[in-house]
C-alpha positions, 0 to 999 in steps of 0.5 A: 678204369673199371666199369660198373653197371647200375640200375637206376630209376628212369626219373633219376636218369632223366634228371641226370641227362638234363645236365649232360651234353654240349654247353651243359655241366657234364660231357657224359653220363659217366662224367656226371656219375663220377663227379656225383660220387666224388662229391657225395664221398667228400660230404660223407668224409666231412660229416665223419670228420665233424663227428670224430669218426675219421682217422687221418 
């Protein structure tokens, strides 16, 4: 799997880390970021579909 490096504001990282760890929603920062990207892309596809911009 390719690795990607990004810079994000500390406030955003702190917020993300509140959801990462034992007994939390995500097992790692990478898991949280991958899940967030997938969800955002699904939402963008839904918007494009509703506006007739997505060819399937």
